[in-house]
Residue frames relative to the residue before (quaternion, step in Angstrom):
aa qw qx qy qz dx dy dz
X 1.0000 0.0000 0.0000 0.0000 0.00 0.00 0.00
X 0.4591 -0.6945 0.4795 0.2774 3.57 -0.84 0.97
X 0.3784 -0.7190 0.5413 0.2167 3.54 -1.06 0.85
X 0.3382 -0.7024 0.5906 0.2084 3.55 -1.12 0.76
X 0.0107 0.8384 -0.5353 0.1016 3.56 -0.41 1.27
X 0.0422 -0.7322 0.6781 0.0484 3.53 -1.10 0.83
X 0.0381 -0.8181 0.5723 -0.0404 3.57 -0.48 1.25
X 0.2357 -0.7754 0.5737 0.1189 3.56 -0.75 1.07
X 0.1453 -0.7715 0.6161 0.0647 3.56 -1.03 0.88
X 0.2528 -0.8101 0.5150 0.1205 3.57 -0.27 1.28
X 0.2695 -0.7778 0.5169 0.2351 3.59 1.26 -0.37
X 0.7124 -0.4150 0.2986 0.4807 3.65 -1.06 -0.59
X 0.4093 0.6745 -0.4890 0.3720 3.52 0.52 1.32
X 0.8047 0.3252 -0.2609 0.4225 3.53 -1.36 0.49
X 0.2942 -0.7165 0.6027 0.1918 3.55 -0.83 0.99
X 0.7713 -0.3890 0.2112 0.4572 3.58 -1.26 0.11
X 0.7192 0.4466 -0.2716 0.4578 3.59 0.71 -1.03
X 0.6241 0.5368 -0.3409 0.4540 3.59 1.04 -0.71
X 0.6511 0.5228 -0.3113 0.4537 3.56 1.00 -0.81
X 0.6503 0.5088 -0.3108 0.4709 3.57 0.97 -0.88
X 0.6525 0.5250 -0.3115 0.4491 3.57 0.96 -0.86
X 0.6820 0.4780 -0.2944 0.4688 3.58 0.85 -0.95
X 0.6671 0.5048 -0.3172 0.4467 3.57 0.88 -0.88
X 0.6162 0.5450 -0.3468 0.4506 3.60 1.03 -0.73
X 0.6346 0.5139 -0.3218 0.4793 3.57 1.03 -0.76
X 0.6633 0.5139 -0.3046 0.4507 3.56 0.90 -0.95
X 0.6376 0.5390 -0.3243 0.4448 3.57 0.91 -0.92
X 0.6905 0.4908 -0.2877 0.4467 3.58 0.80 -1.01
X 0.6787 0.4782 -0.2914 0.4752 3.57 1.03 -0.76
X 0.6701 0.5059 -0.3051 0.4494 3.57 0.87 -0.95
X 0.5806 0.5951 -0.3712 0.4134 3.58 1.03 -0.73
X 0.7294 0.4305 -0.2271 0.4807 3.58 1.04 -0.79
X 0.7718 0.4279 -0.1766 0.4358 3.57 1.09 -0.70
X 0.6796 0.5241 -0.3051 0.4127 3.60 1.00 -0.76
X 0.2641 -0.7330 0.5954 0.1961 3.56 -1.04 0.75
X 0.7253 -0.5059 0.2690 0.3816 3.56 -1.27 0.27
X 0.6541 0.5504 -0.3137 0.4132 3.57 1.20 -0.37
X 0.6615 0.5170 -0.2992 0.4535 3.57 1.24 -0.29
X 0.1770 -0.7339 0.6390 0.1474 3.55 -1.29 0.43
X 0.1180 -0.7648 0.6311 0.0531 3.55 -0.83 1.04
X 0.0616 -0.7958 0.6021 -0.0173 3.56 -0.91 1.01
X 0.1155 -0.7449 0.6489 0.1036 3.56 -1.14 0.68
X 0.1380 -0.7668 0.6243 0.0570 3.56 -0.79 1.11
X 0.0625 -0.8465 0.5269 -0.0446 3.53 -0.24 1.33
X 0.6390 -0.4478 0.4200 0.4634 3.58 -1.29 -0.02
X 0.6773 -0.5285 0.3285 0.3924 3.57 -1.18 0.55
X 0.6227 0.5857 -0.3583 0.3754 3.61 0.98 -0.77
X 0.7100 0.4728 -0.2616 0.4516 3.60 1.13 -0.54
X 0.4991 0.7432 -0.4053 0.1850 3.55 1.08 -0.72
X 0.7128 0.4618 -0.2845 0.4446 3.58 0.69 -1.01
X 0.6720 0.4990 -0.3029 0.4557 3.57 0.91 -0.88
X 0.6561 0.4977 -0.3182 0.4697 3.58 0.95 -0.82
X 0.6176 0.5455 -0.3442 0.4500 3.58 1.02 -0.75
X 0.6776 0.4879 -0.2921 0.4664 3.57 0.99 -0.82
X 0.6836 0.4802 -0.2780 0.4742 3.58 1.11 -0.66
X 0.5944 0.6689 -0.3479 0.2798 3.56 1.09 -0.77
X 0.1222 -0.8362 0.5214 0.1178 3.60 1.10 -0.70
X 0.6566 -0.5383 0.3038 0.4322 3.56 1.14 0.62
X 0.5060 0.6637 -0.4174 0.3596 3.59 1.26 -0.13
X 0.7647 0.0897 -0.0330 0.6373 3.55 1.06 -0.87
X 0.3655 -0.7220 0.5439 0.2220 3.59 -0.88 0.93
X 0.3193 -0.7507 0.5533 0.1682 3.56 -1.20 0.59
X 0.0231 -0.8001 0.5994 -0.0077 3.52 -1.06 0.85
X 0.3972 -0.6684 0.5694 0.2668 3.54 -1.28 0.43
X 0.4991 -0.6735 0.4677 0.2802 3.56 -1.25 0.37
X 0.7903 0.0290 0.0148 0.6118 3.57 1.29 -0.20
X 0.0127 0.7531 -0.6536 -0.0747 3.54 -1.33 0.13
X 0.5371 -0.6083 0.4718 0.3448 3.55 -1.26 0.35
X 0.5460 -0.6558 0.4311 0.2932 3.55 -1.20 0.56
X 0.6821 0.4357 -0.2891 0.5112 3.60 1.25 -0.20
X 0.5955 -0.5983 0.4088 0.3469 3.55 -1.16 0.62
X 0.7623 -0.1630 0.1437 0.6097 3.57 1.04 -0.86
X 0.3524 0.7631 -0.5095 0.1841 3.58 -1.25 0.01
X 0.6801 -0.4889 0.3721 0.3999 3.52 -1.37 -0.12
X 0.3214 0.7219 -0.5286 0.3099 3.54 0.44 1.32
X 0.1957 -0.8445 0.4887 0.0983 3.52 0.47 1.27
X 0.8193 0.2425 -0.2038 0.4779 3.53 -0.91 1.01
X 0.6309 0.5456 -0.3381 0.4359 3.59 1.23 -0.16
X 0.2847 -0.7371 0.5932 0.1544 3.56 -1.33 0.39
X 0.3236 -0.7646 0.5263 0.1838 3.58 -0.75 1.02
X 0.6402 -0.5145 0.4064 0.4002 3.54 -1.29 0.35
X 0.6173 0.5434 -0.3432 0.4538 3.57 1.06 -0.72
X 0.6417 0.5114 -0.3195 0.4739 3.59 1.00 -0.81
X 0.6334 0.5290 -0.3234 0.4630 3.56 0.98 -0.89
X 0.6707 0.5048 -0.2991 0.4537 3.57 0.85 -0.96
X 0.6495 0.5507 -0.3224 0.4133 3.59 0.99 -0.79
X 0.6211 0.5450 -0.3487 0.4423 3.60 1.21 -0.34
X 0.5983 -0.5517 0.3737 0.4450 3.58 1.23 -0.30
X 0.4132 0.7208 -0.4557 0.3194 3.59 1.30 0.08
X 0.2184 -0.7579 0.5991 0.1381 3.51 -1.28 0.55
X 0.7757 0.2847 -0.1296 0.5481 3.58 1.18 -0.53
X 0.0145 -0.7674 0.6386 0.0558 3.55 -1.32 0.31
X 0.3802 -0.7020 0.5560 0.2315 3.56 -0.96 0.92
X 0.0128 -0.7851 0.6190 -0.0189 3.56 -0.93 0.94
X 0.8416 0.2213 -0.1572 0.4669 3.56 -0.95 0.90
X 0.2522 0.7639 -0.5557 0.2102 3.59 1.11 0.47
X 0.6137 -0.5964 0.3709 0.3607 3.57 -1.02 0.80
X 0.6304 0.5306 -0.3451 0.4494 3.60 1.08 -0.62
X 0.6230 0.5018 -0.3359 0.4972 3.59 1.12 -0.58
X 0.6442 0.5134 -0.3200 0.4680 3.57 0.97 -0.81
X 0.7283 0.4524 -0.2449 0.4527 3.58 0.88 -0.97
X 0.7947 0.3577 -0.1801 0.4562 3.58 0.61 -1.14
X 0.7789 0.2987 -0.1583 0.5282 3.59 1.12 -0.58
X 0.4329 -0.7566 0.4146 0.2614 3.56 1.32 0.40
X 0.2448 0.7837 -0.5354 0.1980 3.58 0.97 0.80
X 0.2828 -0.7863 0.5360 0.1200 3.54 -0.67 1.18
X 0.6716 -0.4818 0.3731 0.4215 3.55 -1.29 0.26
X 0.6592 0.5129 -0.3213 0.4462 3.60 0.95 -0.82
X 0.6305 0.5125 -0.3293 0.4810 3.59 1.05 -0.73
X 0.6682 0.5048 -0.2983 0.4579 3.57 0.94 -0.88
X 0.5897 0.5522 -0.3608 0.4660 3.56 1.14 -0.58
X 0.6408 0.5120 -0.3156 0.4770 3.59 1.02 -0.81
X 0.6603 0.5096 -0.3092 0.4569 3.58 0.94 -0.87
X 0.6305 0.5322 -0.3288 0.4595 3.56 1.02 -0.79
X 0.6611 0.5121 -0.3061 0.4550 3.56 0.93 -0.90
X 0.6881 0.4732 -0.2947 0.4645 3.60 0.86 -0.90
X 0.6055 0.5449 -0.3540 0.4595 3.58 1.10 -0.63
X 0.6747 0.4909 -0.2930 0.4668 3.57 0.89 -0.93
X 0.6338 0.5362 -0.3297 0.4496 3.57 1.03 -0.76
X 0.7289 0.3779 -0.2200 0.5268 3.57 1.21 -0.50
X 0.5284 -0.6893 0.3716 0.3278 3.55 1.25 0.59
X 0.4305 0.6309 -0.5080 0.3983 3.53 0.98 0.96
X 0.3764 -0.7016 0.5555 0.2399 3.57 -1.10 0.70
X 0.2976 -0.7621 0.5429 0.1895 3.62 -0.55 1.07
X 0.1888 -0.6923 0.6819 0.1416 3.52 -1.13 0.81
X 0.0636 -0.8579 0.5097 -0.0117 3.56 0.16 1.32
X 0.2255 -0.8239 0.5159 0.0648 3.54 -0.59 1.25
X 0.0197 0.7564 -0.6539 -0.0002 3.52 -1.13 0.76
X 0.2312 0.7860 -0.5548 0.1450 3.58 -1.15 0.45
X 0.4042 -0.7233 0.5200 0.2074 3.52 -1.28 0.48
X 0.4977 -0.6311 0.5083 0.3093 3.55 -1.26 0.50
X 0.6867 -0.4604 0.3536 0.4376 3.55 -1.30 0.13
X 0.6379 0.5261 -0.3303 0.4552 3.59 0.97 -0.83
X 0.6743 0.4916 -0.2918 0.4675 3.57 0.96 -0.88
X 0.6155 0.5212 -0.3393 0.4841 3.56 1.12 -0.62
X 0.7170 0.4736 -0.2612 0.4398 3.57 0.85 -1.00
X 0.7313 0.4147 -0.2601 0.4749 3.62 1.02 -0.68
X 0.5556 -0.6755 0.3530 0.3324 3.55 1.31 0.19
X 0.5411 0.6499 -0.3925 0.3618 3.60 1.24 0.16
X 0.4064 0.7768 -0.4354 0.2046 3.57 1.27 -0.09
X 0.6083 0.5404 -0.3774 0.4421 3.62 1.00 -0.60
X 0.6644 0.4981 -0.2985 0.4705 3.57 0.96 -0.88
X 0.6236 0.5413 -0.3323 0.4558 3.59 1.03 -0.81
X 0.6909 0.4783 -0.2813 0.4634 3.57 0.84 -0.98
X 0.6421 0.5189 -0.3244 0.4617 3.57 0.98 -0.80
X 0.6478 0.5141 -0.3149 0.4658 3.58 1.00 -0.81
X 0.6506 0.5129 -0.3195 0.4600 3.59 0.96 -0.83
X 0.6475 0.4977 -0.3130 0.4849 3.57 1.06 -0.70
X 0.6712 0.5205 -0.3000 0.4342 3.57 0.82 -1.04
X 0.7811 0.3682 -0.1757 0.4728 3.56 0.80 -1.05
X 0.6976 0.4894 -0.2711 0.4476 3.58 1.19 -0.42
X 0.8549 0.0652 0.0140 0.5145 3.59 0.77 -1.01
X 0.5974 0.6022 -0.3776 0.3713 3.61 1.14 -0.36
X 0.5325 0.5896 -0.4251 0.4337 3.58 1.25 0.20
X 0.5375 0.6298 -0.3943 0.3986 3.57 1.30 -0.16
X 0.5406 -0.5610 0.5002 0.3779 3.53 -1.26 0.37
X 0.6492 -0.5067 0.3802 0.4210 3.58 -1.20 0.35
X 0.6321 0.5401 -0.3348 0.4435 3.58 1.02 -0.78
X 0.6978 0.4496 -0.2778 0.4834 3.59 0.89 -0.89
X 0.6394 0.5325 -0.3454 0.4340 3.58 0.93 -0.81
X 0.6244 0.5677 -0.3368 0.4176 3.58 1.05 -0.72
X 0.6487 0.5049 -0.3138 0.4751 3.60 1.28 -0.24
X 0.5943 0.5838 -0.3437 0.4335 3.58 1.32 -0.13
X 0.2029 -0.7155 0.6517 0.1488 3.55 -1.20 0.70
X 0.2484 -0.7727 0.5679 0.1373 3.58 -0.87 0.95
X 0.1042 -0.7678 0.6279 0.0739 3.55 -1.19 0.59
X 0.2101 -0.7583 0.6062 0.1161 3.55 -0.77 1.07
X 0.0389 0.8017 -0.5928 0.0658 3.57 -0.59 1.15
X 0.2513 -0.7511 0.5898 0.1576 3.59 -0.30 1.18
X 0.4307 -0.7429 0.4437 0.2563 3.56 -0.42 1.22
X 0.6401 0.5503 -0.3159 0.4331 3.56 1.09 -0.70
X 0.7224 0.4090 -0.2427 0.5019 3.61 1.24 -0.23
X 0.5411 0.6106 -0.4125 0.4053 3.61 1.21 0.34
X 0.8560 0.0199 -0.0519 0.5140 3.54 -0.62 1.16
X 0.5894 0.5898 -0.3584 0.4198 3.58 1.28 0.20
X 0.4775 -0.6462 0.4500 0.3898 3.54 1.24 -0.42
X 0.5739 0.5576 -0.3827 0.4619 3.58 1.29 -0.18
X 0.0710 -0.7841 0.6156 0.0339 3.55 -1.13 0.62
X 0.4910 -0.6134 0.5166 0.3403 3.55 -1.03 0.68
X 0.4991 -0.6160 0.4975 0.3520 3.58 -1.03 0.65
X 0.6428 -0.5107 0.3747 0.4308 3.61 -1.14 0.39
X 0.6456 0.5233 -0.3209 0.4542 3.58 1.05 -0.75
X 0.6415 0.5074 -0.3220 0.4769 3.60 0.99 -0.80
X 0.6691 0.5019 -0.2993 0.4592 3.57 0.91 -0.94
X 0.6566 0.5092 -0.3116 0.4610 3.59 0.92 -0.87
X 0.6151 0.5576 -0.3413 0.4407 3.57 0.99 -0.82
X 0.6994 0.4573 -0.2744 0.4759 3.58 0.88 -0.93
X 0.6448 0.5152 -0.3299 0.4581 3.59 0.93 -0.81
X 0.6468 0.5012 -0.3194 0.4779 3.59 1.00 -0.77
X 0.6187 0.5385 -0.3328 0.4653 3.58 1.07 -0.76
X 0.6541 0.5080 -0.3088 0.4677 3.59 0.92 -0.90
X 0.6749 0.4941 -0.3070 0.4539 3.56 0.87 -0.92
X 0.6246 0.5323 -0.3370 0.4615 3.58 1.07 -0.70
X 0.6434 0.5121 -0.3211 0.4698 3.60 1.04 -0.74
X 0.6260 0.5169 -0.3321 0.4803 3.58 1.06 -0.71
X 0.6231 0.5422 -0.3240 0.4613 3.56 1.01 -0.85
X 0.6782 0.4975 -0.2933 0.4545 3.58 0.89 -0.95
X 0.7048 0.4616 -0.2564 0.4738 3.57 1.07 -0.74
X 0.8485 0.1875 -0.0352 0.4935 3.57 0.73 -1.09
X 0.5911 -0.5774 0.3733 0.4218 3.58 1.23 -0.22
X 0.6876 -0.5367 0.3230 0.3672 3.51 -1.26 0.54
X 0.6331 0.5547 -0.3497 0.4115 3.59 0.95 -0.81
X 0.6675 0.4761 -0.2962 0.4900 3.59 0.93 -0.87
X 0.6526 0.5258 -0.3181 0.4432 3.58 0.92 -0.90
X 0.6912 0.4927 -0.2830 0.4465 3.57 0.90 -0.93
X 0.7373 0.4095 -0.2255 0.4877 3.57 1.18 -0.49
X 0.5336 0.6101 -0.4113 0.4170 3.59 1.28 0.17
X 0.3136 -0.7352 0.5722 0.1835 3.58 -0.81 1.02
X 0.0601 -0.7772 0.6264 0.0015 3.56 -0.91 1.01
X 0.1816 -0.8112 0.5529 0.0566 3.57 -0.59 1.20
X 0.3602 -0.6926 0.5743 0.2465 3.54 -1.25 0.49
X 0.0535 -0.8471 0.5283 -0.0208 3.58 -0.78 1.02
X 0.5533 0.6161 -0.4159 0.3759 3.59 0.74 0.92
X 0.8016 -0.2751 0.1320 0.5141 3.59 0.01 1.33
X 0.2017 0.7617 -0.5724 0.2269 3.55 0.83 1.06
X 0.0399 0.8045 -0.5871 0.0809 3.58 -0.88 0.96
X 0.7225 -0.4511 0.2732 0.4471 3.64 -1.19 0.17
X 0.6514 0.5429 -0.3224 0.4207 3.59 1.11 -0.58
X 0.7967 0.2985 -0.1626 0.4997 3.60 0.98 -0.73
X 0.4524 0.7299 -0.4377 0.2664 3.60 1.23 -0.25
X 0.6609 0.5315 -0.3319 0.4129 3.60 0.82 -0.93
X 0.6847 0.4788 -0.2899 0.4668 3.58 0.90 -0.91
X 0.6455 0.5080 -0.3193 0.4726 3.58 1.04 -0.74
X 0.7216 0.4604 -0.2576 0.4483 3.57 0.80 -1.03
X 0.5802 0.5850 -0.3742 0.4256 3.59 1.24 -0.30
X 0.5383 0.6263 -0.4017 0.3957 3.59 1.24 -0.31
X 0.6237 -0.6239 0.3292 0.3368 3.54 -0.95 0.95
X 0.7994 0.3275 -0.1544 0.4794 3.59 0.89 -0.89
X 0.5797 0.5546 -0.3886 0.4532 3.61 1.24 0.19
X 0.1588 -0.8467 0.5075 0.0176 3.55 -0.52 1.26
X 0.7905 -0.1667 0.1029 0.5802 3.57 1.23 0.33
X 0.4266 -0.7218 0.4947 0.2287 3.53 -1.24 -0.31
X 0.2816 -0.6647 0.6552 0.2227 3.50 -1.37 0.44
X 0.1433 -0.8617 0.4867 -0.0086 3.52 -0.18 1.39
X 0.2466 -0.7829 0.5578 0.1231 3.57 -0.78 1.04
X 0.8468 0.2199 -0.1174 0.4699 3.56 -0.36 -1.28
X 0.6649 0.5238 -0.3114 0.4318 3.58 0.96 -0.82
X 0.6136 0.5548 -0.3624 0.4293 3.61 1.18 -0.35
X 0.6071 0.5525 -0.3508 0.4506 3.59 1.29 -0.15
X 0.6789 0.3633 -0.2776 0.5745 3.57 1.33 0.13
X 0.4545 -0.7391 0.4195 0.2668 3.55 -0.42 1.22
X 0.6739 0.4994 -0.3110 0.4470 3.59 0.87 -0.90
X 0.6523 0.5154 -0.3173 0.4563 3.58 0.95 -0.85
X 0.6691 0.5041 -0.3083 0.4508 3.57 0.86 -0.95
X 0.7002 0.4599 -0.2829 0.4672 3.57 0.84 -0.94
X 0.5978 0.5429 -0.3695 0.4598 3.61 1.08 -0.56
X 0.6298 0.5054 -0.3367 0.4843 3.60 1.08 -0.65
X 0.6209 0.5284 -0.3333 0.4735 3.59 1.01 -0.78
X 0.6645 0.5266 -0.2921 0.4426 3.57 0.98 -0.90
X 0.4835 0.6950 -0.4251 0.3202 3.58 1.19 -0.48
X 0.6603 0.5226 -0.3152 0.4377 3.58 1.00 -0.74
X 0.5954 0.5737 -0.3675 0.4257 3.60 1.23 -0.25
X 0.6709 0.5229 -0.3023 0.4302 3.57 1.17 -0.50
């Protein structure tokens, strides 16, 4: 059965005390609003991970925003999947468009990161998506298929079944633009069909696919009502406790 997931991505925001304060608000609100079928996740900067894990009490899951592809070594400034796991994290974002764009992370590198995350019992939130140019020139289906093929389709069916996918149209991140529910559903259905072709219907039907392009309390209900959309990867709205929890509450309606 597909899991309904709302995952907040704080990105490079909030100092230590600000993060603790916001998370405390979220915890108190989610405790009252979330039903048993939903999973709420906060993916914070590394400085918060251990403290948030201790505060979470299982009410909200904790995730990191990145990890290195090697287990350990002379990689100054990097954080390994093992280190992330040791903080109490359960999730890690891999392949976010900002990592692909600003840090030139390739599909092959992301495949390595996905493998190391799984080896350390972390659930990858693996992101794919097209740019505005790719959307406008009609190549977006090929782009998404390539990102899947080279990023995660090298996994065994057993390992792939542990991955959560997030479709993030790059043109709708931080721009205020949002894919229409019909556009988002079309892509989510396309992704699920590709999973079916690769791993079979059972794996496809049980893979959670999140929408990650400027999802907010106003559009979440219409997006989440689509058959193949199983939740959201939330950016800006996750920095406001009321907005984030209102998105979580969407599954109650």
